[in-house]
PDB file as gemmi writes it, atoms N, CA and C in Angstrom:
CRYST1    1.000    1.000    1.000  90.00  90.00  90.00 P 1                      
ATOM      1  N   UNK A   1      67.846 111.251  24.183  1.00  0.00           N  
ATOM      2  CA  UNK A   1      67.308 110.435  23.229  1.00  0.00           C  
ATOM      3  C   UNK A   1      68.873 109.906  22.685  1.00  0.00           C  
ATOM      4  N   UNK A   2      69.656 110.869  22.211  1.00  0.00           N  
ATOM      5  CA  UNK A   2      71.201 110.483  21.829  1.00  0.00           C  
ATOM      6  C   UNK A   2      71.827 109.638  22.604  1.00  0.00           C  
ATOM      7  N   UNK A   3      71.655 109.864  23.998  1.00  0.00           N  
ATOM      8  CA  UNK A   3      72.437 109.035  24.839  1.00  0.00           C  
ATOM      9  C   UNK A   3      71.797 107.672  24.736  1.00  0.00           C  
ATOM     10  N   UNK A   4      70.662 107.351  24.545  1.00  0.00           N  
ATOM     11  CA  UNK A   4      70.040 106.017  24.469  1.00  0.00           C  
ATOM     12  C   UNK A   4      70.498 105.411  23.072  1.00  0.00           C  
ATOM     13  N   UNK A   5      70.601 106.012  22.165  1.00  0.00           N  
ATOM     14  CA  UNK A   5      70.995 105.867  20.960  1.00  0.00           C  
ATOM     15  C   UNK A   5      72.657 105.385  20.860  1.00  0.00           C  
ATOM     16  N   UNK A   6      73.333 106.027  21.481  1.00  0.00           N  
ATOM     17  CA  UNK A   6      74.689 105.693  21.757  1.00  0.00           C  
ATOM     18  C   UNK A   6      74.840 104.390  22.381  1.00  0.00           C  
ATOM     19  N   UNK A   7      74.254 104.237  23.796  1.00  0.00           N  
ATOM     20  CA  UNK A   7      74.182 103.103  24.340  1.00  0.00           C  
ATOM     21  C   UNK A   7      73.602 101.687  23.864  1.00  0.00           C  
ATOM     22  N   UNK A   8      72.484 102.029  22.957  1.00  0.00           N  
ATOM     23  CA  UNK A   8      72.182 100.949  22.210  1.00  0.00           C  
ATOM     24  C   UNK A   8      73.262 100.384  21.096  1.00  0.00           C  
ATOM     25  N   UNK A   9      73.763 101.346  20.633  1.00  0.00           N  
ATOM     26  CA  UNK A   9      74.763 101.182  19.538  1.00  0.00           C  
ATOM     27  C   UNK A   9      75.874 100.334  20.034  1.00  0.00           C  
ATOM     28  N   UNK A  10      76.416 100.816  21.207  1.00  0.00           N  
ATOM     29  CA  UNK A  10      77.494 100.068  21.928  1.00  0.00           C  
ATOM     30  C   UNK A  10      77.130  98.567  22.040  1.00  0.00           C  
ATOM     31  N   UNK A  11      75.892  98.599  22.839  1.00  0.00           N  
ATOM     32  CA  UNK A  11      75.612  97.173  23.368  1.00  0.00           C  
ATOM     33  C   UNK A  11      75.313  96.318  22.078  1.00  0.00           C  
ATOM     34  N   UNK A  12      74.917  96.541  20.849  1.00  0.00           N  
ATOM     35  CA  UNK A  12      74.859  95.852  19.709  1.00  0.00           C  
ATOM     36  C   UNK A  12      76.154  95.616  19.345  1.00  0.00           C  
ATOM     37  N   UNK A  13      77.118  96.568  19.193  1.00  0.00           N  
ATOM     38  CA  UNK A  13      78.458  96.235  18.853  1.00  0.00           C  
ATOM     39  C   UNK A  13      79.055  95.131  19.902  1.00  0.00           C  
ATOM     40  N   UNK A  14      79.043  95.235  21.041  1.00  0.00           N  
ATOM     41  CA  UNK A  14      79.231  94.234  21.903  1.00  0.00           C  
ATOM     42  C   UNK A  14      78.817  92.840  21.958  1.00  0.00           C  
ATOM     43  N   UNK A  15      77.396  92.773  21.407  1.00  0.00           N  
ATOM     44  CA  UNK A  15      76.973  91.461  21.239  1.00  0.00           C  
ATOM     45  C   UNK A  15      77.525  90.619  19.990  1.00  0.00           C  
ATOM     46  N   UNK A  16      77.703  91.848  18.818  1.00  0.00           N  
ATOM     47  CA  UNK A  16      78.307  91.181  17.605  1.00  0.00           C  
ATOM     48  C   UNK A  16      79.827  90.802  17.937  1.00  0.00           C  
ATOM     49  N   UNK A  17      80.494  91.429  18.569  1.00  0.00           N  
ATOM     50  CA  UNK A  17      82.044  90.978  18.682  1.00  0.00           C  
ATOM     51  C   UNK A  17      81.833  89.967  19.673  1.00  0.00           C  
ATOM     52  N   UNK A  18      80.905  89.464  20.817  1.00  0.00           N  
ATOM     53  CA  UNK A  18      81.248  88.153  21.389  1.00  0.00           C  
ATOM     54  C   UNK A  18      80.674  87.035  20.320  1.00  0.00           C  
ATOM     55  N   UNK A  19      79.623  87.440  19.509  1.00  0.00           N  
ATOM     56  CA  UNK A  19      79.454  86.349  18.648  1.00  0.00           C  
ATOM     57  C   UNK A  19      80.636  86.097  17.681  1.00  0.00           C  
ATOM     58  N   UNK A  20      81.129  87.003  17.282  1.00  0.00           N  
ATOM     59  CA  UNK A  20      82.334  86.575  16.398  1.00  0.00           C  
ATOM     60  C   UNK A  20      83.517  85.937  17.255  1.00  0.00           C  
ATOM     61  N   UNK A  21      83.802  86.346  18.310  1.00  0.00           N  
ATOM     62  CA  UNK A  21      84.653  85.718  19.325  1.00  0.00           C  
ATOM     63  C   UNK A  21      84.529  84.229  19.378  1.00  0.00           C  
ATOM     64  N   UNK A  22      82.876  83.971  19.787  1.00  0.00           N  
ATOM     65  CA  UNK A  22      82.539  82.714  19.732  1.00  0.00           C  
ATOM     66  C   UNK A  22      82.707  81.816  18.619  1.00  0.00           C  
ATOM     67  N   UNK A  23      82.383  82.526  17.548  1.00  0.00           N  
ATOM     68  CA  UNK A  23      82.445  81.552  16.332  1.00  0.00           C  
ATOM     69  C   UNK A  23      84.094  81.376  15.859  1.00  0.00           C  
ATOM     70  N   UNK A  24      85.057  82.240  16.157  1.00  0.00           N  
ATOM     71  CA  UNK A  24      86.517  82.000  16.011  1.00  0.00           C  
ATOM     72  C   UNK A  24      86.930  81.142  17.046  1.00  0.00           C  
ATOM     73  N   UNK A  25      86.398  80.809  18.180  1.00  0.00           N  
ATOM     74  CA  UNK A  25      86.720  79.977  19.171  1.00  0.00           C  
ATOM     75  C   UNK A  25      86.351  78.586  18.739  1.00  0.00           C  
ATOM     76  N   UNK A  26      85.102  78.256  17.968  1.00  0.00           N  
ATOM     77  CA  UNK A  26      84.847  77.254  17.468  1.00  0.00           C  
ATOM     78  C   UNK A  26      85.707  76.704  16.272  1.00  0.00           C  
ATOM     79  N   UNK A  27      86.041  77.709  15.545  1.00  0.00           N  
ATOM     80  CA  UNK A  27      86.798  76.986  14.536  1.00  0.00           C  
ATOM     81  C   UNK A  27      87.986  76.685  14.539  1.00  0.00           C  
ATOM     82  N   UNK A  28      88.852  77.064  15.708  1.00  0.00           N  
ATOM     83  CA  UNK A  28      90.113  76.628  16.110  1.00  0.00           C  
ATOM     84  C   UNK A  28      90.284  75.269  16.205  1.00  0.00           C  
ATOM     85  N   UNK A  29      88.884  74.628  17.152  1.00  0.00           N  
ATOM     86  CA  UNK A  29      88.986  73.122  17.429  1.00  0.00           C  
ATOM     87  C   UNK A  29      90.123  72.768  18.284  1.00  0.00           C  
ATOM     88  N   UNK A  30      90.521  71.560  18.099  1.00  0.00           N  
ATOM     89  CA  UNK A  30      91.519  70.630  19.011  1.00  0.00           C  
ATOM     90  C   UNK A  30      92.884  70.946  18.420  1.00  0.00           C  
ATOM     91  N   UNK A  31      93.779  71.146  19.244  1.00  0.00           N  
ATOM     92  CA  UNK A  31      95.167  71.373  18.777  1.00  0.00           C  
ATOM     93  C   UNK A  31      95.914  70.396  19.978  1.00  0.00           C  
ATOM     94  N   UNK A  32      97.044  69.987  19.064  1.00  0.00           N  
ATOM     95  CA  UNK A  32      97.799  68.886  19.798  1.00  0.00           C  
ATOM     96  C   UNK A  32      98.389  69.447  21.263  1.00  0.00           C  
ATOM     97  N   UNK A  33      98.507  70.846  21.333  1.00  0.00           N  
ATOM     98  CA  UNK A  33      98.983  71.528  22.597  1.00  0.00           C  
ATOM     99  C   UNK A  33      98.052  71.347  23.523  1.00  0.00           C  
ATOM    100  N   UNK A  34      96.651  71.432  23.292  1.00  0.00           N  
ATOM    101  CA  UNK A  34      95.775  71.261  24.137  1.00  0.00           C  
ATOM    102  C   UNK A  34      95.723  69.642  24.667  1.00  0.00           C  
ATOM    103  N   UNK A  35      95.723  68.756  23.650  1.00  0.00           N  
ATOM    104  CA  UNK A  35      95.611  67.338  24.029  1.00  0.00           C  
ATOM    105  C   UNK A  35      96.776  67.083  25.029  1.00  0.00           C  
ATOM    106  N   UNK A  36      97.903  67.427  24.446  1.00  0.00           N  
ATOM    107  CA  UNK A  36      99.358  67.156  25.279  1.00  0.00           C  
ATOM    108  C   UNK A  36      99.305  67.602  26.883  1.00  0.00           C  
ATOM    109  N   UNK A  37      98.735  68.813  26.842  1.00  0.00           N  
ATOM    110  CA  UNK A  37      98.676  69.556  28.190  1.00  0.00           C  
ATOM    111  C   UNK A  37      97.731  68.710  29.084  1.00  0.00           C  
ATOM    112  N   UNK A  38      96.657  68.285  28.532  1.00  0.00           N  
ATOM    113  CA  UNK A  38      95.327  67.773  29.397  1.00  0.00           C  
ATOM    114  C   UNK A  38      95.991  66.293  29.507  1.00  0.00           C  
ATOM    115  N   UNK A  39      96.533  65.803  28.835  1.00  0.00           N  
ATOM    116  CA  UNK A  39      97.121  64.422  28.957  1.00  0.00           C  
ATOM    117  C   UNK A  39      98.570  64.154  29.711  1.00  0.00           C  
ATOM    118  N   UNK A  40      99.201  65.322  29.934  1.00  0.00           N  
ATOM    119  CA  UNK A  40     100.537  65.041  30.538  1.00  0.00           C  
ATOM    120  C   UNK A  40     100.360  64.392  32.098  1.00  0.00           C  
ATOM    121  N   UNK A  41      99.547  64.756  32.976  1.00  0.00           N  
ATOM    122  CA  UNK A  41      99.301  63.906  34.006  1.00  0.00           C  
ATOM    123  C   UNK A  41      99.082  62.730  34.173  1.00  0.00           C  
ATOM    124  N   UNK A  42      98.935  62.052  32.765  1.00  0.00           N  
ATOM    125  CA  UNK A  42      98.777  60.764  32.653  1.00  0.00           C  
ATOM    126  C   UNK A  42      99.775  59.902  32.328  1.00  0.00           C  
ATOM    127  N   UNK A  43     100.918  60.294  32.180  1.00  0.00           N  
ATOM    128  CA  UNK A  43     102.374  59.887  31.682  1.00  0.00           C  
ATOM    129  C   UNK A  43     102.715  58.740  32.562  1.00  0.00           C  
ATOM    130  N   UNK A  44     102.873  59.145  33.926  1.00  0.00           N  
ATOM    131  CA  UNK A  44     103.248  57.965  35.066  1.00  0.00           C  
ATOM    132  C   UNK A  44     102.226  56.954  34.976  1.00  0.00           C  
ATOM    133  N   UNK A  45     101.185  56.935  34.763  1.00  0.00           N  
ATOM    134  CA  UNK A  45     100.160  55.920  34.655  1.00  0.00           C  
ATOM    135  C   UNK A  45     100.451  55.368  33.461  1.00  0.00           C  
ATOM    136  N   UNK A  46     100.647  55.589  32.342  1.00  0.00           N  
ATOM    137  CA  UNK A  46     100.659  54.978  31.064  1.00  0.00           C  
ATOM    138  C   UNK A  46     102.133  54.438  30.727  1.00  0.00           C  
ATOM    139  N   UNK A  47     103.241  54.893  31.467  1.00  0.00           N  
ATOM    140  CA  UNK A  47     104.468  54.430  31.609  1.00  0.00           C  
ATOM    141  C   UNK A  47     104.400  53.398  32.749  1.00  0.00           C  
ATOM    142  N   UNK A  48     103.907  53.622  33.793  1.00  0.00           N  
ATOM    143  CA  UNK A  48     104.265  52.704  35.017  1.00  0.00           C  
ATOM    144  C   UNK A  48     102.986  51.800  35.264  1.00  0.00           C  
ATOM    145  N   UNK A  49     101.801  52.045  34.911  1.00  0.00           N  
ATOM    146  CA  UNK A  49     100.792  51.372  35.459  1.00  0.00           C  
ATOM    147  C   UNK A  49     100.214  51.890  36.571  1.00  0.00           C  
ATOM    148  N   UNK A  50      99.365  51.074  37.331  1.00  0.00           N  
ATOM    149  CA  UNK A  50      98.833  51.366  38.584  1.00  0.00           C  
ATOM    150  C   UNK A  50      97.331  52.048  38.088  1.00  0.00           C  
ATOM    151  N   UNK A  51      97.215  52.981  39.065  1.00  0.00           N  
ATOM    152  CA  UNK A  51      95.975  53.667  38.974  1.00  0.00           C  
ATOM    153  C   UNK A  51      96.097  55.238  38.304  1.00  0.00           C  
ATOM    154  N   UNK A  52      95.519  55.539  37.426  1.00  0.00           N  
ATOM    155  CA  UNK A  52      95.234  57.139  36.781  1.00  0.00           C  
ATOM    156  C   UNK A  52      95.011  57.912  38.092  1.00  0.00           C  
ATOM    157  N   UNK A  53      95.808  58.939  38.162  1.00  0.00           N  
ATOM    158  CA  UNK A  53      95.336  60.372  39.318  1.00  0.00           C  
ATOM    159  C   UNK A  53      94.248  61.049  38.735  1.00  0.00           C  
ATOM    160  N   UNK A  54      93.617  61.669  39.719  1.00  0.00           N  
ATOM    161  CA  UNK A  54      92.557  62.576  39.598  1.00  0.00           C  
ATOM    162  C   UNK A  54      92.911  63.583  38.483  1.00  0.00           C  
ATOM    163  N   UNK A  55      93.991  64.026  38.448  1.00  0.00           N  
ATOM    164  CA  UNK A  55      94.445  65.006  37.361  1.00  0.00           C  
ATOM    165  C   UNK A  55      94.347  64.668  35.863  1.00  0.00           C  
ATOM    166  N   UNK A  56      94.924  63.137  35.979  1.00  0.00           N  
ATOM    167  CA  UNK A  56      94.850  62.566  34.578  1.00  0.00           C  
ATOM    168  C   UNK A  56      93.623  62.219  34.123  1.00  0.00           C  
ATOM    169  N   UNK A  57      92.760  61.987  35.077  1.00  0.00           N  
ATOM    170  CA  UNK A  57      91.105  61.471  34.667  1.00  0.00           C  
ATOM    171  C   UNK A  57      90.486  62.850  34.310  1.00  0.00           C  
ATOM    172  N   UNK A  58      90.979  64.031  35.010  1.00  0.00           N  
ATOM    173  CA  UNK A  58      90.246  65.222  34.706  1.00  0.00           C  
ATOM    174  C   UNK A  58      90.812  65.739  33.164  1.00  0.00           C  
ATOM    175  N   UNK A  59      91.891  65.273  32.890  1.00  0.00           N  
ATOM    176  CA  UNK A  59      92.461  65.674  31.552  1.00  0.00           C  
ATOM    177  C   UNK A  59      91.942  64.666  30.456  1.00  0.00           C  
ATOM    178  N   UNK A  60      91.536  63.323  30.809  1.00  0.00           N  
ATOM    179  CA  UNK A  60      90.923  62.553  29.699  1.00  0.00           C  
ATOM    180  C   UNK A  60      89.556  63.105  29.527  1.00  0.00           C  
ATOM    181  N   UNK A  61      88.819  63.430  30.511  1.00  0.00           N  
ATOM    182  CA  UNK A  61      87.437  64.021  30.328  1.00  0.00           C  
ATOM    183  C   UNK A  61      87.485  65.460  29.612  1.00  0.00           C  
ATOM    184  N   UNK A  62      88.474  66.154  29.750  1.00  0.00           N  
ATOM    185  CA  UNK A  62      88.560  67.309  29.041  1.00  0.00           C  
ATOM    186  C   UNK A  62      88.674  67.104  27.561  1.00  0.00           C  
ATOM    187  N   UNK A  63      89.687  66.234  27.408  1.00  0.00           N  
ATOM    188  CA  UNK A  63      89.815  65.994  26.007  1.00  0.00           C  
ATOM    189  C   UNK A  63      88.807  65.146  25.267  1.00  0.00           C  
ATOM    190  N   UNK A  64      88.011  64.496  26.001  1.00  0.00           N  
ATOM    191  CA  UNK A  64      86.710  63.957  25.399  1.00  0.00           C  
ATOM    192  C   UNK A  64      85.843  65.020  25.087  1.00  0.00           C  
ATOM    193  N   UNK A  65      85.684  66.057  25.989  1.00  0.00           N  
ATOM    194  CA  UNK A  65      84.675  66.957  25.682  1.00  0.00           C  
ATOM    195  C   UNK A  65      85.112  67.904  24.456  1.00  0.00           C  
ATOM    196  N   UNK A  66      86.540  68.120  24.346  1.00  0.00           N  
ATOM    197  CA  UNK A  66      87.005  68.755  23.265  1.00  0.00           C  
ATOM    198  C   UNK A  66      86.632  68.431  21.940  1.00  0.00           C  
ATOM    199  N   UNK A  67      86.747  66.949  21.775  1.00  0.00           N  
ATOM    200  CA  UNK A  67      86.725  66.432  20.698  1.00  0.00           C  
ATOM    201  C   UNK A  67      85.145  65.744  20.216  1.00  0.00           C  
ATOM    202  N   UNK A  68      84.497  66.898  19.726  1.00  0.00           N  
ATOM    203  CA  UNK A  68      83.065  66.481  19.359  1.00  0.00           C  
ATOM    204  C   UNK A  68      82.686  66.042  17.938  1.00  0.00           C  
ATOM    205  N   UNK A  69      83.413  66.634  17.051  1.00  0.00           N  
ATOM    206  CA  UNK A  69      83.070  66.430  15.545  1.00  0.00           C  
ATOM    207  C   UNK A  69      83.982  65.301  15.151  1.00  0.00           C  
ATOM    208  N   UNK A  70      83.968  64.635  13.923  1.00  0.00           N  
ATOM    209  CA  UNK A  70      84.707  63.895  13.612  1.00  0.00           C  
ATOM    210  C   UNK A  70      86.073  64.161  13.388  1.00  0.00           C  
ATOM    211  N   UNK A  71      85.929  65.538  12.878  1.00  0.00           N  
ATOM    212  CA  UNK A  71      87.528  66.039  12.498  1.00  0.00           C  
ATOM    213  C   UNK A  71      88.175  66.521  13.834  1.00  0.00           C  
ATOM    214  N   UNK A  72      87.495  66.743  14.830  1.00  0.00           N  
ATOM    215  CA  UNK A  72      88.082  67.075  16.036  1.00  0.00           C  
ATOM    216  C   UNK A  72      88.573  65.726  16.815  1.00  0.00           C  
ATOM    217  N   UNK A  73      87.903  64.711  16.677  1.00  0.00           N  
ATOM    218  CA  UNK A  73      88.508  63.379  17.099  1.00  0.00           C  
ATOM    219  C   UNK A  73      89.287  62.765  16.320  1.00  0.00           C  
ATOM    220  N   UNK A  74      89.461  63.032  15.069  1.00  0.00           N  
ATOM    221  CA  UNK A  74      90.660  62.758  14.272  1.00  0.00           C  
ATOM    222  C   UNK A  74      91.967  63.379  14.550  1.00  0.00           C  
ATOM    223  N   UNK A  75      91.920  64.682  14.965  1.00  0.00           N  
ATOM    224  CA  UNK A  75      92.898  65.534  15.108  1.00  0.00           C  
ATOM    225  C   UNK A  75      93.267  65.047  16.371  1.00  0.00           C  
ATOM    226  N   UNK A  76      92.418  64.878  17.546  1.00  0.00           N  
ATOM    227  CA  UNK A  76      92.759  64.301  18.892  1.00  0.00           C  
ATOM    228  C   UNK A  76      93.471  63.066  18.736  1.00  0.00           C  
ATOM    229  N   UNK A  77      93.167  62.039  17.982  1.00  0.00           N  
ATOM    230  CA  UNK A  77      93.536  60.847  17.821  1.00  0.00           C  
ATOM    231  C   UNK A  77      95.144  61.029  17.226  1.00  0.00           C  
ATOM    232  N   UNK A  78      95.449  61.670  16.186  1.00  0.00           N  
ATOM    233  CA  UNK A  78      96.628  61.916  15.606  1.00  0.00           C  
ATOM    234  C   UNK A  78      97.613  62.647  16.736  1.00  0.00           C  
ATOM    235  N   UNK A  79      97.087  63.335  17.410  1.00  0.00           N  
ATOM    236  CA  UNK A  79      97.951  64.107  18.678  1.00  0.00           C  
ATOM    237  C   UNK A  79      98.352  62.836  19.687  1.00  0.00           C  
ATOM    238  N   UNK A  80      97.289  61.962  20.067  1.00  0.00           N  
ATOM    239  CA  UNK A  80      97.581  61.035  20.900  1.00  0.00           C  
ATOM    240  C   UNK A  80      98.340  60.087  20.483  1.00  0.00           C  
ATOM    241  N   UNK A  81      98.418  59.733  19.134  1.00  0.00           N  
ATOM    242  CA  UNK A  81      99.438  58.652  18.631  1.00  0.00           C  
ATOM    243  C   UNK A  81     100.728  59.324  18.577  1.00  0.00           C  
ATOM    244  N   UNK A  82     100.806  60.438  18.021  1.00  0.00           N  
ATOM    245  CA  UNK A  82     102.177  61.122  18.303  1.00  0.00           C  
ATOM    246  C   UNK A  82     102.738  61.078  19.639  1.00  0.00           C  
ATOM    247  N   UNK A  83     101.751  61.359  20.459  1.00  0.00           N  
ATOM    248  CA  UNK A  83     102.248  61.629  22.022  1.00  0.00           C  
ATOM    249  C   UNK A  83     103.041  60.217  22.329  1.00  0.00           C  
ATOM    250  N   UNK A  84     101.943  59.134  22.175  1.00  0.00           N  
ATOM    251  CA  UNK A  84     102.336  57.870  22.528  1.00  0.00           C  
ATOM    252  C   UNK A  84     103.559  57.084  21.660  1.00  0.00           C  
ATOM    253  N   UNK A  85     103.871  57.551  20.614  1.00  0.00           N  
ATOM    254  CA  UNK A  85     105.170  57.277  19.777  1.00  0.00           C  
ATOM    255  C   UNK A  85     106.436  57.846  20.806  1.00  0.00           C  
ATOM    256  N   UNK A  86     106.134  58.923  21.304  1.00  0.00           N  
ATOM    257  CA  UNK A  86     107.418  59.539  22.092  1.00  0.00           C  
ATOM    258  C   UNK A  86     107.507  58.866  23.208  1.00  0.00           C  
ATOM    259  N   UNK A  87     107.000  57.800  23.826  1.00  0.00           N  
ATOM    260  CA  UNK A  87     107.332  57.083  24.910  1.00  0.00           C  
ATOM    261  C   UNK A  87     107.523  55.539  24.374  1.00  0.00           C  
ATOM    262  N   UNK A  88     108.595  55.335  24.549  1.00  0.00           N  
ATOM    263  CA  UNK A  88     108.927  53.777  24.052  1.00  0.00           C  
ATOM    264  C   UNK A  88     108.479  53.141  24.958  1.00  0.00           C  
ATOM    265  N   UNK A  89     108.363  53.372  26.434  1.00  0.00           N  
ATOM    266  CA  UNK A  89     107.838  52.355  27.740  1.00  0.00           C  
ATOM    267  C   UNK A  89     106.372  52.594  27.786  1.00  0.00           C  
ATOM    268  N   UNK A  90     105.628  53.229  26.916  1.00  0.00           N  
ATOM    269  CA  UNK A  90     104.253  53.126  27.139  1.00  0.00           C  
ATOM    270  C   UNK A  90     103.548  51.618  27.072  1.00  0.00           C  
ATOM    271  N   UNK A  91     102.917  51.648  28.151  1.00  0.00           N  
ATOM    272  CA  UNK A  91     102.019  50.193  28.233  1.00  0.00           C  
ATOM    273  C   UNK A  91     100.794  50.242  27.433  1.00  0.00           C  
ATOM    274  N   UNK A  92     100.873  49.393  26.433  1.00  0.00           N  
ATOM    275  CA  UNK A  92      99.478  49.698  25.686  1.00  0.00           C  
ATOM    276  C   UNK A  92      98.288  49.156  26.565  1.00  0.00           C  
ATOM    277  N   UNK A  93      98.435  48.107  27.451  1.00  0.00           N  
ATOM    278  CA  UNK A  93      97.296  47.779  28.311  1.00  0.00           C  
ATOM    279  C   UNK A  93      97.030  49.157  29.073  1.00  0.00           C  
ATOM    280  N   UNK A  94      97.660  49.683  29.607  1.00  0.00           N  
ATOM    281  CA  UNK A  94      97.135  50.994  30.336  1.00  0.00           C  
ATOM    282  C   UNK A  94      96.666  51.818  29.501  1.00  0.00           C  
ATOM    283  N   UNK A  95      97.093  51.846  28.410  1.00  0.00           N  
ATOM    284  CA  UNK A  95      96.565  52.964  27.471  1.00  0.00           C  
ATOM    285  C   UNK A  95      95.201  52.618  26.980  1.00  0.00           C  
ATOM    286  N   UNK A  96      95.066  51.597  26.762  1.00  0.00           N  
ATOM    287  CA  UNK A  96      93.659  50.860  26.477  1.00  0.00           C  
ATOM    288  C   UNK A  96      92.613  51.028  27.430  1.00  0.00           C  
ATOM    289  N   UNK A  97      93.037  50.856  28.767  1.00  0.00           N  
ATOM    290  CA  UNK A  97      92.208  50.907  29.937  1.00  0.00           C  
ATOM    291  C   UNK A  97      91.926  52.186  30.532  1.00  0.00           C  
ATOM    292  N   UNK A  98      92.797  53.177  30.157  1.00  0.00           N  
ATOM    293  CA  UNK A  98      92.461  54.480  30.749  1.00  0.00           C  
ATOM    294  C   UNK A  98      91.276  55.051  30.740  1.00  0.00           C  
ATOM    295  N   UNK A  99      90.531  55.106  29.564  1.00  0.00           N  
ATOM    296  CA  UNK A  99      89.109  55.700  29.646  1.00  0.00           C  
ATOM    297  C   UNK A  99      88.071  55.137  30.718  1.00  0.00           C  
ATOM    298  N   UNK A 100      88.239  53.917  30.474  1.00  0.00           N  
ATOM    299  CA  UNK A 100      87.345  53.080  31.403  1.00  0.00           C  
ATOM    300  C   UNK A 100      87.813  53.520  32.967  1.00  0.00           C  
ATOM    301  N   UNK A 101      88.935  53.311  33.294  1.00  0.00           N  
ATOM    302  CA  UNK A 101      89.414  53.514  34.578  1.00  0.00           C  
ATOM    303  C   UNK A 101      88.973  55.140  34.917  1.00  0.00           C  
ATOM    304  N   UNK A 102      88.915  55.896  34.336  1.00  0.00           N  
ATOM    305  CA  UNK A 102      88.575  57.320  34.667  1.00  0.00           C  
ATOM    306  C   UNK A 102      87.062  57.500  34.259  1.00  0.00           C  
ATOM    307  N   UNK A 103      86.211  56.522  33.793  1.00  0.00           N  
ATOM    308  CA  UNK A 103      84.658  56.731  33.962  1.00  0.00           C  
ATOM    309  C   UNK A 103      84.367  57.084  32.758  1.00  0.00           C  
ATOM    310  N   UNK A 104      85.305  57.481  31.668  1.00  0.00           N  
ATOM    311  CA  UNK A 104      84.972  58.133  30.527  1.00  0.00           C  
ATOM    312  C   UNK A 104      84.665  57.289  29.220  1.00  0.00           C  
ATOM    313  N   UNK A 105      83.769  57.777  28.271  1.00  0.00           N  
ATOM    314  CA  UNK A 105      83.606  57.060  27.020  1.00  0.00           C  
ATOM    315  C   UNK A 105      84.368  58.003  26.175  1.00  0.00           C  
ATOM    316  N   UNK A 106      85.714  57.444  25.873  1.00  0.00           N  
ATOM    317  CA  UNK A 106      86.596  58.233  25.001  1.00  0.00           C  
ATOM    318  C   UNK A 106      86.617  57.421  23.656  1.00  0.00           C  
ATOM    319  N   UNK A 107      85.863  58.071  22.467  1.00  0.00           N  
ATOM    320  CA  UNK A 107      85.803  57.464  21.232  1.00  0.00           C  
ATOM    321  C   UNK A 107      87.150  57.475  20.603  1.00  0.00           C  
ATOM    322  N   UNK A 108      88.487  57.728  21.095  1.00  0.00           N  
ATOM    323  CA  UNK A 108      89.780  58.044  20.533  1.00  0.00           C  
ATOM    324  C   UNK A 108      90.584  57.010  21.108  1.00  0.00           C  
ATOM    325  N   UNK A 109      90.887  56.017  20.497  1.00  0.00           N  
ATOM    326  CA  UNK A 109      91.877  55.007  21.043  1.00  0.00           C  
ATOM    327  C   UNK A 109      93.439  55.753  21.562  1.00  0.00           C  
ATOM    328  N   UNK A 110      94.058  55.311  22.265  1.00  0.00           N  
ATOM    329  CA  UNK A 110      95.362  56.062  22.666  1.00  0.00           C  
ATOM    330  C   UNK A 110      96.396  54.837  22.171  1.00  0.00           C  
ATOM    331  N   UNK A 111      96.680  54.705  21.126  1.00  0.00           N  
ATOM    332  CA  UNK A 111      97.468  53.806  20.307  1.00  0.00           C  
ATOM    333  C   UNK A 111      98.617  54.336  19.486  1.00  0.00           C  
ATOM    334  N   UNK A 112      99.949  53.563  19.432  1.00  0.00           N  
ATOM    335  CA  UNK A 112     100.892  53.935  18.474  1.00  0.00           C  
ATOM    336  C   UNK A 112     100.511  53.565  17.038  1.00  0.00           C  
ATOM    337  N   UNK A 113      99.486  52.796  16.823  1.00  0.00           N  
ATOM    338  CA  UNK A 113      99.559  52.160  15.547  1.00  0.00           C  
ATOM    339  C   UNK A 113      97.772  52.236  14.845  1.00  0.00           C  
ATOM    340  N   UNK A 114      97.222  53.119  15.701  1.00  0.00           N  
ATOM    341  CA  UNK A 114      95.839  53.521  15.128  1.00  0.00           C  
ATOM    342  C   UNK A 114      95.780  54.148  13.837  1.00  0.00           C  
ATOM    343  N   UNK A 115      95.046  53.666  12.831  1.00  0.00           N  
ATOM    344  CA  UNK A 115      94.721  54.922  11.636  1.00  0.00           C  
ATOM    345  C   UNK A 115      93.643  55.736  11.942  1.00  0.00           C  
ATOM    346  N   UNK A 116      93.826  56.861  12.235  1.00  0.00           N  
ATOM    347  CA  UNK A 116      93.230  57.878  12.730  1.00  0.00           C  
ATOM    348  C   UNK A 116      92.064  58.284  11.739  1.00  0.00           C  
ATOM    349  N   UNK A 117      92.229  58.138  10.445  1.00  0.00           N  
ATOM    350  CA  UNK A 117      91.437  58.204   9.381  1.00  0.00           C  
ATOM    351  C   UNK A 117      90.041  57.476   9.472  1.00  0.00           C  
ATOM    352  N   UNK A 118      90.060  56.450  10.207  1.00  0.00           N  
ATOM    353  CA  UNK A 118      89.016  55.596  10.480  1.00  0.00           C  
ATOM    354  C   UNK A 118      88.178  56.099  11.611  1.00  0.00           C  
ATOM    355  N   UNK A 119      88.536  56.951  12.251  1.00  0.00           N  
ATOM    356  CA  UNK A 119      87.774  57.471  13.621  1.00  0.00           C  
ATOM    357  C   UNK A 119      86.456  58.230  13.073  1.00  0.00           C  
ATOM    358  N   UNK A 120      85.589  57.936  13.495  1.00  0.00           N  
ATOM    359  CA  UNK A 120      84.120  58.459  13.047  1.00  0.00           C  
ATOM    360  C   UNK A 120      83.543  59.182  14.148  1.00  0.00           C  
TER     361      UNK A 120                                                      
END                                                                             
């Protein structure tokens, strides 16, 4: 009987620990490091044009999936804006076309001039 009680306590502790870890993961949200890493395969497309690579489109889909709340979309927007401003040769038309070329509905524009506070 004591063995069963010990196992039950351990199982309950494991469940609580997993719930806390999940909650902490949700609170972390979107970071520029995540956005930059996922969008890095798109640099050649954004600066040279052509067609985005499969890894680029995969990154766009990942960013779209990460940015679910308004705050997350605004954070991702600011990250994308900062990244766009690091590349003087970024092609604005390529940036605007990227989500549709990847078949993704990305509610976050890739733009040097966007006011990310207006993203909802």
